[in-house]
N, CA, C and O atoms as a Maestro MAE file, in Angstrom:
{
 s_m_m2io_version
 :::
 2.0.0
}

f_m_ct {
 s_m_title
 :::
 protein
 m_atom[188] {
  # First column is atom index #
  i_m_mmod_type
  r_m_x_coord
  r_m_y_coord
  r_m_z_coord
  i_m_residue_number
  s_m_chain_name
  s_m_pdb_residue_name
  s_m_pdb_atom_name
  i_m_atomic_number
  :::
  1 25 29.842 87.116 215.346 1 A "MET " " N  " 7
  2 3 29.988 88.555 215.183 1 A "MET " " CA " 6
  3 2 31.183 89.071 215.987 1 A "MET " " C  " 6
  4 15 31.961 89.882 215.485 1 A "MET " " O  " 8
  5 25 31.332 88.613 217.219 2 A "LYS " " N  " 7
  6 3 32.422 89.067 218.078 2 A "LYS " " CA " 6
  7 2 33.784 88.714 217.477 2 A "LYS " " C  " 6
  8 15 34.699 89.537 217.494 2 A "LYS " " O  " 8
  9 25 33.922 87.506 216.950 3 A "ALA " " N  " 7
  10 3 35.196 87.084 216.363 3 A "ALA " " CA " 6
  11 2 35.520 87.923 215.130 3 A "ALA " " C  " 6
  12 15 36.681 88.243 214.877 3 A "ALA " " O  " 8
  13 25 34.498 88.274 214.374 4 A "GLN " " N  " 7
  14 3 34.694 89.085 213.178 4 A "GLN " " CA " 6
  15 2 35.170 90.495 213.557 4 A "GLN " " C  " 6
  16 15 36.070 91.041 212.919 4 A "GLN " " O  " 8
  17 25 34.568 91.071 214.584 5 A "GLU " " N  " 7
  18 3 34.979 92.399 215.053 5 A "GLU " " CA " 6
  19 2 36.395 92.353 215.586 5 A "GLU " " C  " 6
  20 15 37.190 93.254 215.317 5 A "GLU " " O  " 8
  21 25 36.720 91.317 216.336 6 A "ASP " " N  " 7
  22 3 38.057 91.152 216.897 6 A "ASP " " CA " 6
  23 2 39.089 91.058 215.777 6 A "ASP " " C  " 6
  24 15 40.174 91.631 215.876 6 A "ASP " " O  " 8
  25 25 38.753 90.346 214.732 7 A "SER " " N  " 7
  26 3 39.654 90.198 213.595 7 A "SER " " CA " 6
  27 2 39.898 91.535 212.903 7 A "SER " " C  " 6
  28 15 41.026 91.829 212.506 7 A "SER " " O  " 8
  29 25 38.865 92.339 212.758 8 A "LYS " " N  " 7
  30 3 39.003 93.645 212.118 8 A "LYS " " CA " 6
  31 2 39.872 94.578 212.951 8 A "LYS " " C  " 6
  32 15 40.711 95.296 212.408 8 A "LYS " " O  " 8
  33 25 39.677 94.569 214.254 9 A "VAL " " N  " 7
  34 3 40.475 95.407 215.148 9 A "VAL " " CA " 6
  35 2 41.927 94.958 215.100 9 A "VAL " " C  " 6
  36 15 42.836 95.787 215.043 9 A "VAL " " O  " 8
  37 25 42.145 93.664 215.121 10 A "LYS " " N  " 7
  38 3 43.500 93.113 215.069 10 A "LYS " " CA " 6
  39 2 44.197 93.538 213.771 10 A "LYS " " C  " 6
  40 15 45.367 93.921 213.789 10 A "LYS " " O  " 8
  41 25 43.489 93.471 212.666 11 A "GLU " " N  " 7
  42 3 44.065 93.876 211.379 11 A "GLU " " CA " 6
  43 2 44.430 95.361 211.370 11 A "GLU " " C  " 6
  44 15 45.477 95.736 210.841 11 A "GLU " " O  " 8
  45 25 43.581 96.201 211.946 12 A "LYS " " N  " 7
  46 3 43.856 97.642 211.998 12 A "LYS " " CA " 6
  47 2 45.095 97.930 212.839 12 A "LYS " " C  " 6
  48 15 45.926 98.758 212.465 12 A "LYS " " O  " 8
  49 25 45.215 97.252 213.965 13 A "ILE " " N  " 7
  50 3 46.377 97.463 214.837 13 A "ILE " " CA " 6
  51 2 47.650 97.004 214.131 13 A "ILE " " C  " 6
  52 15 48.667 97.698 214.164 13 A "ILE " " O  " 8
  53 25 47.594 95.841 213.495 14 A "ILE " " N  " 7
  54 3 48.761 95.326 212.774 14 A "ILE " " CA " 6
  55 2 49.160 96.302 211.677 14 A "ILE " " C  " 6
  56 15 50.344 96.597 211.514 14 A "ILE " " O  " 8
  57 25 48.201 96.801 210.936 15 A "LYS " " N  " 7
  58 3 48.488 97.753 209.863 15 A "LYS " " CA " 6
  59 2 49.168 99.003 210.416 15 A "LYS " " C  " 6
  60 15 50.144 99.488 209.844 15 A "LYS " " O  " 8
  61 25 48.653 99.519 211.524 16 A "HIS " " N  " 7
  62 3 49.224 100.724 212.139 16 A "HIS " " CA " 6
  63 2 50.652 100.474 212.606 16 A "HIS " " C  " 6
  64 15 51.534 101.303 212.381 16 A "HIS " " O  " 8
  65 25 50.884 99.344 213.251 17 A "LEU " " N  " 7
  66 3 52.231 99.022 213.730 17 A "LEU " " CA " 6
  67 2 53.196 98.863 212.555 17 A "LEU " " C  " 6
  68 15 54.328 99.344 212.615 17 A "LEU " " O  " 8
  69 25 52.758 98.192 211.489 18 A "LEU " " N  " 7
  70 3 53.611 98.013 210.306 18 A "LEU " " CA " 6
  71 2 53.961 99.353 209.679 18 A "LEU " " C  " 6
  72 15 55.102 99.571 209.271 18 A "LEU " " O  " 8
  73 25 52.987 100.249 209.601 19 A "GLU " " N  " 7
  74 3 53.228 101.576 209.026 19 A "GLU " " CA " 6
  75 2 54.245 102.374 209.834 19 A "GLU " " C  " 6
  76 15 54.896 103.281 209.314 19 A "GLU " " O  " 8
  77 25 54.373 102.023 211.115 20 A "ASN " " N  " 7
  78 3 55.310 102.716 211.987 20 A "ASN " " CA " 6
  79 2 56.602 101.933 212.206 20 A "ASN " " C  " 6
  80 15 57.357 102.210 213.138 20 A "ASN " " O  " 8
  81 25 56.849 100.953 211.335 21 A "GLY " " N  " 7
  82 3 58.118 100.244 211.352 21 A "GLY " " CA " 6
  83 2 58.251 99.148 212.388 21 A "GLY " " C  " 6
  84 15 59.361 98.682 212.645 21 A "GLY " " O  " 8
  85 25 57.171 98.729 212.981 22 A "ILE " " N  " 7
  86 3 57.231 97.644 213.963 22 A "ILE " " CA " 6
  87 2 56.781 96.363 213.264 22 A "ILE " " C  " 6
  88 15 55.632 96.249 212.835 22 A "ILE " " O  " 8
  89 25 57.704 95.395 213.155 23 A "PHE " " N  " 7
  90 3 57.419 94.170 212.435 23 A "PHE " " CA " 6
  91 2 57.374 92.946 213.341 23 A "PHE " " C  " 6
  92 15 56.756 91.935 213.007 23 A "PHE " " O  " 8
  93 25 58.034 93.049 214.487 24 A "LYS " " N  " 7
  94 3 58.063 91.942 215.438 24 A "LYS " " CA " 6
  95 2 57.934 92.485 216.858 24 A "LYS " " C  " 6
  96 15 58.334 93.614 217.142 24 A "LYS " " O  " 8
  97 25 57.376 91.672 217.735 25 A "VAL " " N  " 7
  98 3 57.283 91.997 219.156 25 A "VAL " " CA " 6
  99 2 57.740 90.759 219.912 25 A "VAL " " C  " 6
  100 15 57.186 89.673 219.741 25 A "VAL " " O  " 8
  101 25 58.744 90.932 220.741 26 A "ASN " " N  " 7
  102 3 59.306 89.813 221.512 26 A "ASN " " CA " 6
  103 2 59.671 88.628 220.619 26 A "ASN " " C  " 6
  104 15 59.451 87.476 220.992 26 A "ASN " " O  " 8
  105 25 60.231 88.912 219.439 27 A "GLY " " N  " 7
  106 3 60.680 87.870 218.536 27 A "GLY " " CA " 6
  107 2 59.591 87.197 217.734 27 A "GLY " " C  " 6
  108 15 59.873 86.248 217.001 27 A "GLY " " O  " 8
  109 25 58.353 87.654 217.846 28 A "LYS " " N  " 7
  110 3 57.246 87.052 217.110 28 A "LYS " " CA " 6
  111 2 56.750 88.012 216.036 28 A "LYS " " C  " 6
  112 15 56.730 89.226 216.237 28 A "LYS " " O  " 8
  113 25 56.354 87.462 214.903 29 A "GLN " " N  " 7
  114 3 55.713 88.263 213.869 29 A "GLN " " CA " 6
  115 2 54.387 88.789 214.426 29 A "GLN " " C  " 6
  116 15 53.773 88.143 215.275 29 A "GLN " " O  " 8
  117 25 53.951 89.940 213.959 30 A "LEU " " N  " 7
  118 3 52.718 90.534 214.470 30 A "LEU " " CA " 6
  119 2 51.515 89.610 214.310 30 A "LEU " " C  " 6
  120 15 50.648 89.559 215.183 30 A "LEU " " O  " 8
  121 25 51.461 88.880 213.197 31 A "TYR " " N  " 7
  122 3 50.326 87.993 212.944 31 A "TYR " " CA " 6
  123 2 50.288 86.793 213.891 31 A "TYR " " C  " 6
  124 15 49.259 86.125 213.996 31 A "TYR " " O  " 8
  125 25 51.390 86.513 214.578 32 A "GLU " " N  " 7
  126 3 51.443 85.401 215.527 32 A "GLU " " CA " 6
  127 2 50.948 85.806 216.917 32 A "GLU " " C  " 6
  128 15 50.688 84.948 217.760 32 A "GLU " " O  " 8
  129 25 50.821 87.102 217.151 33 A "LEU " " N  " 7
  130 3 50.438 87.583 218.477 33 A "LEU " " CA " 6
  131 2 48.935 87.489 218.706 33 A "LEU " " C  " 6
  132 15 48.138 87.534 217.769 33 A "LEU " " O  " 8
  133 25 48.574 87.359 219.972 34 A "THR " " N  " 7
  134 3 47.157 87.383 220.331 34 A "THR " " CA " 6
  135 2 46.652 88.826 220.289 34 A "THR " " C  " 6
  136 15 47.442 89.769 220.256 34 A "THR " " O  " 8
  137 25 45.362 88.978 220.292 35 A "SER " " N  " 7
  138 3 44.777 90.325 220.298 35 A "SER " " CA " 6
  139 2 45.241 91.102 221.526 35 A "SER " " C  " 6
  140 15 45.519 92.298 221.442 35 A "SER " " O  " 8
  141 25 45.324 90.421 222.660 36 A "TYR " " N  " 7
  142 3 45.765 91.078 223.891 36 A "TYR " " CA " 6
  143 2 47.192 91.611 223.751 36 A "TYR " " C  " 6
  144 15 47.472 92.746 224.135 36 A "TYR " " O  " 8
  145 25 48.084 90.800 223.205 37 A "GLU " " N  " 7
  146 3 49.473 91.223 223.032 37 A "GLU " " CA " 6
  147 2 49.583 92.412 222.087 37 A "GLU " " C  " 6
  148 15 50.370 93.329 222.323 37 A "GLU " " O  " 8
  149 25 48.786 92.394 221.008 38 A "LEU " " N  " 7
  150 3 48.794 93.507 220.072 38 A "LEU " " CA " 6
  151 2 48.287 94.790 220.720 38 A "LEU " " C  " 6
  152 15 48.882 95.855 220.555 38 A "LEU " " O  " 8
  153 25 47.191 94.682 221.456 39 A "MET " " N  " 7
  154 3 46.624 95.857 222.127 39 A "MET " " CA " 6
  155 2 47.612 96.420 223.143 39 A "MET " " C  " 6
  156 15 47.754 97.636 223.268 39 A "MET " " O  " 8
  157 25 48.284 95.549 223.855 40 A "LYS " " N  " 7
  158 3 49.263 95.970 224.845 40 A "LYS " " CA " 6
  159 2 50.399 96.736 224.164 40 A "LYS " " C  " 6
  160 15 50.780 97.809 224.632 40 A "LYS " " O  " 8
  161 25 50.933 96.216 223.091 41 A "GLU " " N  " 7
  162 3 52.019 96.876 222.362 41 A "GLU " " CA " 6
  163 2 51.561 98.220 221.806 41 A "GLU " " C  " 6
  164 15 52.269 99.221 221.921 41 A "GLU " " O  " 8
  165 25 50.395 98.239 221.215 42 A "TYR " " N  " 7
  166 3 49.826 99.459 220.630 42 A "TYR " " CA " 6
  167 2 49.642 100.523 221.710 42 A "TYR " " C  " 6
  168 15 49.998 101.684 221.513 42 A "TYR " " O  " 8
  169 25 49.091 100.123 222.838 43 A "THR " " N  " 7
  170 3 48.832 101.063 223.935 43 A "THR " " CA " 6
  171 2 50.124 101.621 224.507 43 A "THR " " C  " 6
  172 15 50.205 102.818 224.785 43 A "THR " " O  " 8
  173 25 51.126 100.788 224.686 44 A "VAL " " N  " 7
  174 3 52.397 101.220 225.237 44 A "VAL " " CA " 6
  175 2 53.116 102.178 224.293 44 A "VAL " " C  " 6
  176 15 53.697 103.166 224.742 44 A "VAL " " O  " 8
  177 25 53.083 101.900 223.001 45 A "LYS " " N  " 7
  178 3 53.805 102.709 222.017 45 A "LYS " " CA " 6
  179 2 53.106 104.020 221.677 45 A "LYS " " C  " 6
  180 15 53.771 105.024 221.423 45 A "LYS " " O  " 8
  181 25 51.789 104.026 221.667 46 A "TYR " " N  " 7
  182 3 51.062 105.183 221.123 46 A "TYR " " CA " 6
  183 2 50.103 105.837 222.091 46 A "TYR " " C  " 6
  184 15 49.136 106.473 221.671 46 A "TYR " " O  " 8
  185 25 50.345 105.699 223.335 47 A "ARG " " N  " 7
  186 3 49.498 106.331 224.339 47 A "ARG " " CA " 6
  187 2 50.063 107.629 224.767 47 A "ARG " " C  " 6
  188 15 49.480 108.307 225.613 47 A "ARG " " O  " 8
  :::
 }
 m_bond[187] {
  # First column is bond index #
  i_m_from
  i_m_to
  i_m_order
  :::
  1 1 2 1
  2 2 3 1
  3 3 4 2
  4 3 5 1
  5 5 6 1
  6 6 7 1
  7 7 8 2
  8 7 9 1
  9 9 10 1
  10 10 11 1
  11 11 12 2
  12 11 13 1
  13 13 14 1
  14 14 15 1
  15 15 16 2
  16 15 17 1
  17 17 18 1
  18 18 19 1
  19 19 20 2
  20 19 21 1
  21 21 22 1
  22 22 23 1
  23 23 24 2
  24 23 25 1
  25 25 26 1
  26 26 27 1
  27 27 28 2
  28 27 29 1
  29 29 30 1
  30 30 31 1
  31 31 32 2
  32 31 33 1
  33 33 34 1
  34 34 35 1
  35 35 36 2
  36 35 37 1
  37 37 38 1
  38 38 39 1
  39 39 40 2
  40 39 41 1
  41 41 42 1
  42 42 43 1
  43 43 44 2
  44 43 45 1
  45 45 46 1
  46 46 47 1
  47 47 48 2
  48 47 49 1
  49 49 50 1
  50 50 51 1
  51 51 52 2
  52 51 53 1
  53 53 54 1
  54 54 55 1
  55 55 56 2
  56 55 57 1
  57 57 58 1
  58 58 59 1
  59 59 60 2
  60 59 61 1
  61 61 62 1
  62 62 63 1
  63 63 64 2
  64 63 65 1
  65 65 66 1
  66 66 67 1
  67 67 68 2
  68 67 69 1
  69 69 70 1
  70 70 71 1
  71 71 72 2
  72 71 73 1
  73 73 74 1
  74 74 75 1
  75 75 76 2
  76 75 77 1
  77 77 78 1
  78 78 79 1
  79 79 80 2
  80 79 81 1
  81 81 82 1
  82 82 83 1
  83 83 84 2
  84 83 85 1
  85 85 86 1
  86 86 87 1
  87 87 88 2
  88 87 89 1
  89 89 90 1
  90 90 91 1
  91 91 92 2
  92 91 93 1
  93 93 94 1
  94 94 95 1
  95 95 96 2
  96 95 97 1
  97 97 98 1
  98 98 99 1
  99 99 100 2
  100 99 101 1
  101 101 102 1
  102 102 103 1
  103 103 104 2
  104 103 105 1
  105 105 106 1
  106 106 107 1
  107 107 108 2
  108 107 109 1
  109 109 110 1
  110 110 111 1
  111 111 112 2
  112 111 113 1
  113 113 114 1
  114 114 115 1
  115 115 116 2
  116 115 117 1
  117 117 118 1
  118 118 119 1
  119 119 120 2
  120 119 121 1
  121 121 122 1
  122 122 123 1
  123 123 124 2
  124 123 125 1
  125 125 126 1
  126 126 127 1
  127 127 128 2
  128 127 129 1
  129 129 130 1
  130 130 131 1
  131 131 132 2
  132 131 133 1
  133 133 134 1
  134 134 135 1
  135 135 136 2
  136 135 137 1
  137 137 138 1
  138 138 139 1
  139 139 140 2
  140 139 141 1
  141 141 142 1
  142 142 143 1
  143 143 144 2
  144 143 145 1
  145 145 146 1
  146 146 147 1
  147 147 148 2
  148 147 149 1
  149 149 150 1
  150 150 151 1
  151 151 152 2
  152 151 153 1
  153 153 154 1
  154 154 155 1
  155 155 156 2
  156 155 157 1
  157 157 158 1
  158 158 159 1
  159 159 160 2
  160 159 161 1
  161 161 162 1
  162 162 163 1
  163 163 164 2
  164 163 165 1
  165 165 166 1
  166 166 167 1
  167 167 168 2
  168 167 169 1
  169 169 170 1
  170 170 171 1
  171 171 172 2
  172 171 173 1
  173 173 174 1
  174 174 175 1
  175 175 176 2
  176 175 177 1
  177 177 178 1
  178 178 179 1
  179 179 180 2
  180 179 181 1
  181 181 182 1
  182 182 183 1
  183 183 184 2
  184 183 185 1
  185 185 186 1
  186 186 187 1
  187 187 188 2
  :::
 }
}
């Protein structure tokens, strides 16, 4: 259950970042990033 929830949150964050023109972070595609890296980027950009 936890992995499924984590996957859904990760997908939502990726979708939001893509909609705002962010396709890569530190040279990596968004789908290559860990959940922590995605949350960090999301928090820094949209807080």
